PAKENU-584344 format. One line per 4 residues: number of its first residue (from 1); their letters; for each residue x, y, z of C-alpha. Coordinates in Angstrom, 1 decimal. Example, Ala and Ser with C-alpha at 12.3 -4.5 7.8 and 13.67 -1.06 7.14 Angstrom:
2
1) as) 12.3:-4.5:7.8; 13.7:-1.1:7.1
# end
This chain:
286
1) mnif) 70.7:105.0:95.6; 69.2:105.7:99.2; 67.7:102.9:101.0; 66.9:105.1:104.0
5) alca) 64.3:107.3:102.6; 62.9:109.5:105.5; 59.4:108.1:107.0; 56.7:110.1:109.0
9) pnts) 57.5:109.7:112.8; 55.5:107.6:114.9; 55.0:108.8:118.4; 53.6:105.6:119.9
13) kpsv) 55.9:102.8:121.2; 58.5:101.6:118.6; 56.9:99.2:116.1; 56.9:98.2:112.5
17) sflp) 53.4:98.8:112.2; 53.7:101.4:109.3; 55.5:99.1:107.1; 53.4:97.1:104.4
21) kavs) 51.3:94.5:106.1; 53.2:91.6:104.6; 56.6:93.0:105.6; 55.5:93.7:109.1
25) stle) 54.2:90.3:109.4; 57.7:88.9:108.5; 59.3:91.0:110.9; 56.7:89.7:113.7
29) glwr) 57.6:86.2:112.9; 61.3:86.9:113.3; 60.5:88.5:116.6; 58.6:85.4:117.8
33) elrl) 61.6:83.2:116.6; 64.0:85.5:118.5; 61.8:85.3:121.6; 61.4:81.4:121.5
37) aaen) 65.1:80.8:121.0; 65.9:83.1:123.9; 63.3:81.1:126.3; 64.9:77.8:125.3
41) rlrr) 68.4:79.1:126.1; 67.3:80.3:129.4; 65.8:76.7:130.1; 69.2:75.0:129.4
45) gsls) 71.2:77.6:131.5; 73.7:80.2:130.2; 76.2:82.6:131.4; 74.3:85.2:128.9
49) atli) 71.0:84.6:130.9; 70.9:88.3:132.2; 71.9:89.6:128.7; 69.3:87.4:127.2
53) qtii) 66.5:88.4:129.4; 67.2:92.1:129.2; 67.8:92.2:125.4; 65.2:89.7:124.2
57) ldsd) 62.5:89.0:126.6; 62.1:92.2:128.5; 61.9:94.0:125.3; 58.4:94.6:123.6
61) nlpq) 59.3:94.3:120.1; 62.3:94.0:117.6; 63.1:97.7:117.3; 63.5:98.1:121.0
65) slsr) 65.6:95.0:121.3; 67.9:96.2:118.5; 68.2:99.7:120.4; 69.1:97.9:123.6
69) tlsh) 71.6:95.5:122.0; 73.5:98.2:120.4; 73.1:100.8:123.5; 74.1:97.9:126.0
73) qqtd) 77.3:97.6:124.0; 78.2:101.2:123.3; 77.6:103.4:126.6; 79.6:104.3:129.3
77) vlla) 79.9:106.7:132.1; 80.0:109.4:129.5; 76.9:108.2:127.5; 74.1:106.7:129.6
81) pnvl) 72.5:103.3:128.4; 69.0:104.9:128.7; 70.0:107.9:126.6; 71.3:106.1:123.7
85) ekrl) 68.5:103.5:123.8; 65.8:106.2:123.6; 67.6:108.0:120.8; 67.9:104.6:118.7
89) vgly) 64.3:103.8:119.4; 63.4:107.2:118.0; 65.3:106.3:114.9; 63.8:103.1:114.3
93) erhp) 60.4:104.7:114.8; 61.2:107.3:112.0; 63.1:104.9:109.7; 61.3:101.5:109.8
97) dlvl) 63.3:100.3:106.8; 66.1:100.1:109.3; 64.7:97.2:111.1; 63.7:95.5:107.7
101) aasr) 67.4:95.9:106.6; 68.6:94.3:110.0; 66.2:91.4:109.5; 67.5:90.8:105.9
105) dlga) 71.0:90.9:107.3; 70.1:88.5:109.8; 68.6:86.3:107.1; 71.9:86.5:105.1
109) ivar) 74.0:85.4:108.2; 71.9:82.4:108.8; 71.6:81.5:105.2; 75.5:81.8:104.5
113) dpav) 77.4:80.9:107.8; 77.5:77.2:108.2; 78.4:77.8:112.1; 75.0:79.6:112.7
117) tdal) 71.8:77.7:113.2; 69.4:80.4:114.4; 68.9:84.0:114.0; 69.6:84.7:118.0
121) tpfl) 73.3:83.9:118.0; 74.1:86.7:115.4; 71.7:88.8:116.8; 73.3:88.8:120.2
125) yfkg) 76.9:88.0:119.5; 78.0:88.8:116.1; 79.9:92.3:115.9; 79.8:92.2:112.0
129) fhal) 75.9:92.5:112.5; 76.2:94.9:115.1; 78.6:97.2:113.4; 76.4:97.3:110.5
133) qthr) 73.2:98.0:112.3; 75.2:100.9:114.0; 76.1:102.1:110.7; 72.6:102.1:109.4
137) laha) 71.5:104.5:112.3; 74.4:106.6:111.9; 73.6:106.9:108.1; 70.0:107.9:109.0
141) lwln) 71.2:110.7:111.3; 74.0:111.6:108.8; 71.1:112.2:106.1; 69.1:114.2:108.7
145) getd) 72.1:116.7:109.3; 72.9:115.3:112.7; 76.5:114.7:111.9; 77.9:115.0:115.4
149) dall) 75.8:112.1:116.5; 76.6:110.4:113.3; 80.2:110.5:113.9; 79.8:109.7:117.4
153) lqnr) 78.2:106.4:116.5; 80.8:105.8:113.8; 83.5:106.4:116.5; 82.2:103.9:119.2
157) ssll) 81.6:101.3:116.4; 85.2:101.9:115.4; 86.6:101.3:118.8; 84.3:98.5:120.0
161) ygvd) 84.0:96.3:116.8; 87.2:97.3:114.9; 84.8:98.4:112.1; 85.2:101.8:110.7
165) ihpa) 82.4:102.7:108.1; 81.9:106.6:107.4; 78.3:107.4:108.1; 77.8:108.8:104.4
169) aiig) 78.4:105.3:103.1; 75.4:103.8:101.3; 74.8:100.0:102.2; 71.7:97.8:101.1
173) sgim) 70.5:95.1:103.0; 70.9:91.2:103.0; 74.5:92.1:103.9; 77.0:89.6:105.7
177) ldha) 80.2:91.0:107.4; 81.8:87.9:108.3; 84.1:88.5:111.3; 84.4:91.9:110.1
181) tglv) 87.4:92.9:112.0; 89.5:95.6:110.1; 86.8:96.6:107.9; 87.0:100.2:106.4
185) iget) 84.4:101.6:104.3; 84.9:105.3:102.8; 82.5:108.3:102.5; 81.2:107.8:99.0
189) avie) 81.3:104.0:99.0; 78.0:102.4:97.8; 77.2:98.8:98.5; 74.1:97.3:96.8
193) dhvs) 72.0:94.3:98.3; 73.1:90.6:99.0; 76.8:91.3:99.3; 79.2:89.3:101.5
197) ilhn) 82.5:90.9:102.8; 85.1:89.1:105.1; 87.5:90.8:107.5; 90.4:93.2:106.9
201) vtlg) 88.7:94.5:103.8; 89.3:98.1:102.6; 86.7:100.1:100.3; 89.0:103.2:100.1
205) gtgk) 90.3:106.1:98.2; 93.6:106.4:96.3; 94.7:109.5:97.9; 93.8:113.2:98.7
209) eqgd) 91.3:113.4:95.9; 87.8:115.1:96.4; 84.2:114.1:95.6; 83.1:110.6:94.4
213) rhpk) 86.2:108.5:95.2; 85.2:105.3:96.6; 84.1:102.0:95.3; 80.7:101.1:94.1
217) vctg) 79.9:97.3:94.8; 77.0:95.6:93.1; 74.6:93.1:94.1; 75.8:89.4:94.7
221) vmig) 79.5:90.3:95.2; 81.6:88.3:97.2; 85.0:90.0:98.5; 87.7:87.9:100.3
225) agas) 89.7:88.6:103.4; 92.3:91.4:103.3; 91.2:92.5:99.6; 91.6:96.4:99.1
229) ilgn) 89.5:97.9:96.5; 90.6:101.6:96.0; 89.3:104.6:94.1; 85.8:105.0:92.3
233) veig) 85.6:101.6:90.6; 82.7:99.5:90.0; 82.7:95.9:90.8; 80.0:94.1:88.9
237) vgac) 77.2:92.1:89.6; 78.0:88.6:91.0; 81.9:89.2:90.9; 84.2:87.7:93.2
241) iaag) 87.4:89.5:94.7; 90.0:87.0:96.0; 91.4:87.0:99.3; 94.5:89.7:99.6
245) svvl) 93.9:91.3:96.1; 94.4:94.9:95.4; 91.8:96.3:92.9; 92.7:99.5:91.4
249) rsvp) 90.3:99.1:88.0; 86.5:98.2:87.6; 85.8:94.6:87.6; 83.4:93.1:85.0
253) phtt) 80.2:91.3:86.2; 80.5:87.6:86.9; 84.3:87.5:87.0; 87.0:86.6:89.7
257) vagi) 89.9:88.9:89.9; 93.0:88.0:92.2; 96.6:89.5:92.8; 98.4:92.8:93.1
261) paki) 97.3:94.6:91.4; 94.3:92.4:90.7; 93.7:90.7:87.2; 90.9:88.5:85.9
265) vgkp) 91.9:85.0:86.7; 88.3:83.5:85.7; 84.7:83.4:87.2; 82.9:82.3:90.2
269) rsar) 81.1:78.9:90.1; 77.8:80.6:90.9; 76.0:83.7:89.6; 75.8:85.2:93.1
273) pade) 79.0:84.1:94.9; 78.0:86.1:98.0; 75.1:83.4:98.7; 77.4:80.6:98.4
277) mdqa) 80.4:82.1:100.1; 82.3:80.0:97.4; 85.8:81.4:96.4; 86.6:78.7:94.0
281) vipe) 87.6:79.9:90.5; 86.7:78.6:87.1; 89.8:79.6:85.0; 89.3:81.7:81.9
285) nn) 90.0:78.9:79.4; 87.3:76.7:80.8
# end
C-alpha cells in the first residue's frame, strides 16, 4: 500500500487544481471554512492574532497554509522559515494527495474529538495533526530518495512534538493521533485508513531482526493510550487495543484485546471503534 504515488510537478503557485474536480472543490470548501473561522477569531481578539493572520489569512491557499504552519514551528537559526516553507510548498505541488490526506485527518479530528468544534483549532494547535502532516512530507521525500531531508523532518518532529515516526512508515488518511505525545512508529509499519491512536503508543519491533518487522494496522482500529504492538503482526479490521496492552500476536478483526501479553477479552461495541473512540468491551460470553 502506498498512498503517496508521485504526481507530475506543477510549476505555478501551490494549488490542488490537478486533483479530481470534486475533490478539489471539497478542499476549496475546507479552505473557505478555515479562513472564515480565522476572520471570526480575529474579530473576537486573540493572543494568536499574528499567528492566525500569517498562517491563514496571508496564505493564498491550503497547501501554502499547511507549509507555513509546519515551517513556522520547525525552523531556527540553522534552518530559515522561508527555506523550509518553499520546500514544503514544492512537495505539496508534486504530491497533491498530501493535501487531501491532511483534509481527511482534520475531518477525523472534528468528528471524533468532542473538545473540537471547528477545523481551525486542530489546524493551528494540535501537535498530533502537525506531526502526522510532517510525516507525510518526510515520507514523500523518503520515497524520492531524499533521505537526509526526510530524516531531518523526522528529527524536528521528534524534538518538537515528542512523536517519532520513521519516514518509511506507510500511513493512510482519516487518522487521528489524539494528544500523540510519546508515539513511536517503526520503519516497516503500515497503518490503513480511519485509525485512531492515543498517546504513548508504540508500533515497534521485537529486537534486532531485519526486514519487515513492524505491525500492520487495518482500517477502523482503535489503539488505546500506552499500548505497545510489537513485531510483524496484523491488527484486524475494526479491532480495539485496550490501554496499556502489550500485543505480541496478530489480532482478529472486530475483537478487543487487553493485558500483558494481550489476550482477546471480547469485541468492540461498534464495527469501527476508531470512529466512536469507544473503548468499552462486549465480553466474549455475550
